[in-house]
SEGU-16787 format. One record per residue (C-alpha): residue in one letter; x negated, y, z negated. Coordinates in pm, whole numbers. Last residue first. Layout:
% SEGU-16787
  r       X       Y       Z
  a       X       Y       Z
...
END
This chain:
% SEGU-16787
  r       X       Y       Z
  a  -12583   15600  -10618
  d  -12656   15442  -10958
  y  -12396   15167  -10911
  q  -12550   15077  -10578
  t  -12289   15032  -10308
  s  -12183   14693  -10171
  s  -11944   14663  -10463
  l  -11894   14329  -10634
  s  -11603   14096  -10564
  t  -11800   13826  -10380
  g  -12052   13794  -10658
  q  -12401   13849  -10791
  a  -12502   14019  -11116
  t  -12867   14029  -11221
  v  -12979   14168  -11556
  t  -13342   14242  -11638
  m  -13494   14277  -11985
  c  -13799   14403  -12174
  g  -14039   14563  -11929
  r  -14246   14360  -11684
  d  -14600   14500  -11696
  d  -14614   14656  -12041
  d  -14395   14386  -12194
  y  -14138   14531  -12434
  l  -13996   14316  -12712
  a  -13678   14116  -12767
  v  -13612   14019  -13128
  f  -13514   13665  -13215
  n  -13281   13472  -13444
  v  -13298   13096  -13486
  t  -13028   12842  -13561
  m  -13093   12471  -13596
  t  -12849   12181  -13635
  n  -12826   11888  -13879
  t  -12486   11728  -13827
  d  -12257   11748  -14129
  r  -12288   11466  -14382
  g  -12295   11692  -14687
  s  -12465   12018  -14595
  v  -12801   12039  -14422
  s  -13048   12326  -14376
  a  -13196   12417  -14038
  q  -13232   12795  -14026
  p  -13537   12899  -13827
  a  -13773   13188  -13920
  e  -13765   13476  -13672
  f  -13863   13445  -13308
  r  -14058   13696  -13106
  i  -13950   13767  -12750
  k  -14109   13894  -12429
  e  -13967   13911  -12077
  f  -13598   13844  -12137
  q  -13379   13767  -11837
  i  -12999   13786  -11816
  k  -12823   13625  -11521
  i  -12462   13692  -11423
  f  -12312   13464  -11161
  d  -12077   13435  -10866
  a  -12174   13193  -10588
  a  -12214   12908  -10840
  a  -11900   12739  -10699
  e  -11747   12691  -11044
  d  -11854   13033  -11172
  k  -12195   13093  -11322
  l  -12348   13214  -11650
  e  -12726   13246  -11681
  l  -12940   13310  -11987
  i  -13311   13318  -11907
  l  -13583   13328  -12172
  v  -13958   13366  -12111
  p  -13929   13567  -11789
  a  -14228   13541  -11554
  a  -14580   13679  -11511
  g  -14677   13794  -11860
  d  -14566   13465  -12015
  n  -14479   13617  -12352
  y  -14312   13390  -12606
  e  -14389   13463  -12972
  l  -14390   13221  -13263
  g  -14486   13279  -13626
  d  -14840   13358  -13736
  a  -14862   13088  -14000
  a  -14644   12835  -13819
  i  -14275   12820  -13916
  l  -14138   12862  -13564
  g  -14394   12629  -13408
  d  -14307   12357  -13657
  y  -13937   12393  -13578
  t  -13993   12381  -13205
  p  -13907   12664  -12967
  e  -13769   12519  -12644
  d  -14036   12475  -12378
  l  -13849   12196  -12197
  s  -14061   11901  -12311
  s  -13974   11961  -12674
  t  -14053   11807  -13010
  y  -13911   11896  -13353
  i  -13605   12083  -13225
  v  -13337   12054  -13495
  k  -13013   11958  -13326
  n  -12722   12123  -13146
  f  -12927   12441  -13107
  e  -12803   12790  -13194
  l  -12981   13090  -13043
  t  -12946   13442  -13183
  g  -13033   13782  -13041
  t  -13188   14124  -13093
  v  -13255   14422  -12868
  e  -13318   14769  -13013
  r  -13365   15073  -12788
  r  -13517   15357  -12990
  q  -13334   15682  -12908
  a  -13062   15748  -12653
  p  -12955   16109  -12625
  p  -12597   16210  -12708
  a  -12478   16357  -12378
  r  -12451   16734  -12401
  g  -12212   16986  -12550
  y  -12051   16735  -12785
  t  -11748   16868  -12973
  s  -11671   17170  -13191
  a  -11826   17423  -12955
  g  -12014   17752  -12994
  i  -12308   17635  -13203
  a  -12451   17313  -13063
  y  -12363   16944  -13089
  a  -12532   16649  -12915
  n  -12808   16657  -13177
  d  -12598   16486  -13442
  t  -12487   16217  -13195
  d  -12835   16070  -13159
  r  -12765   15749  -12969
  n  -12908   15435  -13128
  l  -12934   15251  -12793
  n  -12828   14921  -12952
  i  -12843   14599  -12753
  d  -12710   14274  -12897
  f  -12764   13912  -12804
  s  -12574   13586  -12833
  f  -12635   13221  -12764
  s  -12451   12900  -12833
  k  -12500   12524  -12839
  v  -12845   12514  -12683
  s  -12978   12158  -12656
  a  -12965   12073  -12286
  s  -13239   12318  -12189
  a  -13273   12404  -11822
  a  -13568   12265  -11629
  p  -13924   12380  -11690
  a  -14086   12715  -11603
  g  -14442   12654  -11486
  s  -14712   12611  -11746
  t  -14819   12732  -12092
  g  -14612   13050  -12083
  d  -14349   12941  -12335
  d  -14080   12938  -12068
  f  -13722   12876  -12181
  n  -13415   12828  -11963
  v  -13047   12842  -12061
  v  -12777   12760  -11805
  g  -12402   12814  -11835
  n  -12139   12653  -11617
  a  -11958   12474  -11900
  f  -11977   12779  -12131
  y  -11746   13021  -11953
  l  -11733   13293  -11691
  a  -11399   13466  -11651
  d  -11166   13379  -11367
  l  -11149   13597  -11060
  a  -10867   13706  -10830
  v  -10767   14004  -11048
  g  -11126   14119  -11082
  d  -11086   14487  -10995
  f  -10752   14537  -11164
  t  -10527   14782  -10987
  p  -10368   15000  -11253
  t  -10064   15221  -11192
  a  -10138   15536  -11389
  l   -9957   15654  -11700
  a   -9873   16020  -11740
  a  -10117   16230  -11940
  t  -10242   16277  -12296
  a  -10452   16585  -12373
  s  -10828   16530  -12386
  e  -11004   16333  -12660
  a  -11310   16487  -12824
  k  -11642   16406  -12660
  g  -11820   16073  -12655
  v  -11938   15754  -12823
  f  -11877   15409  -12675
  g  -11929   15049  -12796
  v  -11920   14757  -12553
  s  -11821   14402  -12646
  m  -11887   14102  -12426
  t  -11749   13752  -12402
  a  -11845   13423  -12240
  y  -11536   13205  -12254
  e  -11534   12940  -12524
  g  -11562   12564  -12574
  v  -11938   12567  -12630
  s  -12069   12915  -12700
  a  -12133   13240  -12517
  s  -12209   13585  -12654
  v  -12281   13937  -12532
  s  -12293   14249  -12750
  l  -12360   14596  -12609
  t  -12394   14917  -12810
  n  -12413   15287  -12717
  t  -12219   15347  -12398
  m  -12167   15715  -12334
  m  -11825   15877  -12307
  g  -11824   16235  -12184
  t  -11449   16233  -12133
  f  -11179   16041  -12320
  t  -10833   16035  -12165
  h  -10527   15872  -12321
  e  -10255   15765  -12078
  k   -9904   15776  -12217
  e   -9601   15551  -12275
  e   -9735   15205  -12362
  r  -10102   15284  -12422
  g  -10301   15323  -12101
  v  -10664   15403  -12182
  r  -10879   15626  -11963
  v  -11255   15637  -12009
  t  -11444   15917  -11837
  w  -11800   15803  -11818
  s  -12158   15917  -11864
  p  -12449   15753  -11684
  y  -12791   15671  -11834
  v  -13062   15807  -11608
  g  -13268   15528  -11449
  a  -13514   15706  -11228
  s  -13492   16085  -11268
  a  -13743   16106  -11554
  s  -13997   15899  -11361
  t  -14282   15714  -11535
  l  -14110   15520  -11813
  s  -13826   15412  -11585
  p  -13489   15327  -11737
  e  -13412   14956  -11774
  t  -13328   14724  -11487
  l  -13020   14605  -11300
  i  -13043   14375  -10998
  h  -12709   14393  -10814
  k  -12625   14120  -10564
  y  -12349   14128  -10305
  i  -12171   13831  -10147
  s  -11933   13913   -9861
  g  -12140   13733   -9600
  s  -12488   13653   -9727
  p  -12759   13771   -9967
  n  -12643   14136   -9946
  s  -12869   14350  -10162
  t  -12843   14612  -10436
  t  -13119   14750  -10659
  d  -12974   14928  -10961
  q  -13158   15132  -11224
  p  -12932   15224  -11516
  f  -12964   14907  -11728
  f  -12737   14991  -12024
  s  -12470   15172  -11819
  y  -12533   14921  -11539
  l  -12395   14645  -11762
  l  -12071   14840  -11802
  n  -12064   14911  -11430
  g  -12099   14542  -11346
  v  -11831   14443  -11597
  f  -11585   14677  -11423
  d  -11731   14594  -11083
  d  -11640   14226  -11108
  v  -11830   13913  -11206
  q  -11638   13806  -11514
  m  -11720   13841  -11881
  a  -11433   13814  -12129
  l  -11340   14141  -12291
  n  -11382   14365  -12594
  i  -11373   14745  -12588
  d  -11521   14953  -12866
  g  -11470   15292  -13026
  e  -11577   15655  -13044
  s  -11443   16003  -12986
  y  -11574   16333  -13123
  e  -11477   16646  -13312
  t  -11688   16849  -13556
  g  -11509   17072  -13805
  t  -11136   17133  -13826
  v  -11040   17405  -14071
  s  -10931   17414  -14435
  k  -10813   17672  -14685
  a  -10639   17656  -15024
  s  -10845   17409  -15224
  i  -10689   17346  -15565
  p  -10769   17502  -15904
  r  -10809   17844  -15740
  s  -11046   18132  -15814
  m  -11374   17936  -15795
  d  -11357   17874  -15421
  e  -11347   17537  -15250
  r  -11312   17572  -14876
  t  -11240   17255  -14675
  m  -11413   17156  -14352
  l  -11221   16865  -14204
  e  -11394   16610  -13983
  f  -11261   16498  -13649
  n  -11199   16171  -13472
  h  -11035   16066  -13146
  q  -11001   15693  -13089
  i  -11128   15400  -12888
  s  -11034   15066  -13046
  e  -10983   14841  -12744
  d  -10853   14490  -12684
  d  -10872   14200  -12439
  v  -10982   14404  -12138
  e  -10921   14301  -11778
  g  -11097   14599  -11625
  y  -10992   14893  -11412
  v  -11236   15100  -11206
  p  -11133   15461  -11152
  t  -11114   15617  -10805
  g  -11220   15980  -10779
  s  -11103   16287  -10968
  p  -11384   16318  -11221
  e  -11336   16449  -11577
  t  -11620   16681  -11672
  g  -11797   16573  -11994
  y  -12139   16530  -11837
  t  -12142   16624  -11472
  s  -12120   16358  -11199
  e  -11897   16143  -11418
  k  -11856   15770  -11367
  e  -11502   15635  -11392
  i  -11381   15380  -11645
  s  -11040   15218  -11680
  v  -10857   15051  -11967
  y  -10502   14915  -11946
  r  -10172   14875  -12129
  n   -9856   14969  -11943
  l   -9754   14605  -11901
  f   -9623   14594  -12259
  e   -9361   14850  -12166
  v   -9212   15102  -12409
  m   -8909   15281  -12271
END
């Protein structure tokens, strides 16, 4: 019998790429998923027949996205860790644990290795298993009147055989998702100390793309990936929407005139983050903080239509600072693991 309650998504870190682990999976409160098995047909076309007569299966792989509201649990924590694979864990007090997640090291090949996952999806009557799944894209957004949301894109090996459904235990069952009212956005243009939080940002979003090279994950002798698709150029872009056009600012927000200046506008303090996006729960004990170290803004959009309010939207690209990297993510909460995600 089909049961609506038999829908779930879990992830479990693999110790060897593509080998399904037998430990404890982490379940997340996912809104929807689109992970599926794919293959390409190789069809023979000879000159003796008017219609193709032979065909075989070519390359096989799995890919898809999961979408969910952000909350401070180990499911979200592990997903963030998959893009920031160096984890420093501490215990600020009591049952509160903090994970500071950073990008892969440029000086040590073993520091910050991107993890691979076995993703299991419960779909009504069967569990679908996808091994060797690597995260490839991350999108995070928050806006007034909405929960903060994230979308994660995976690529991986061909799907395994279906199995019996598991009984999920959701990691963040006691938590509510983070949302706009407890959000904080800070700018620092590098001219002085970091000012107070901006009160003009209406929404923010950013995207990370690891541009995984799936073509070079194949080798002769197998139809699916034989190794983890390697990450290539890491691209980080974002968008900020302000509830008004910023002509003057005492809080280091990018001003319209600064954005359209001859050389454009770049923030790079060199000693501190230039953009901080922070989402907290009601008590502020649980939070996720995203820090950008160097950003360059694109041209602003501030046109008017009818009698609608004049607002300003500006896109940006996050750049690498030689001393501080590009980004840092901090997750702190009472439901987070005391163990480093990269352990």
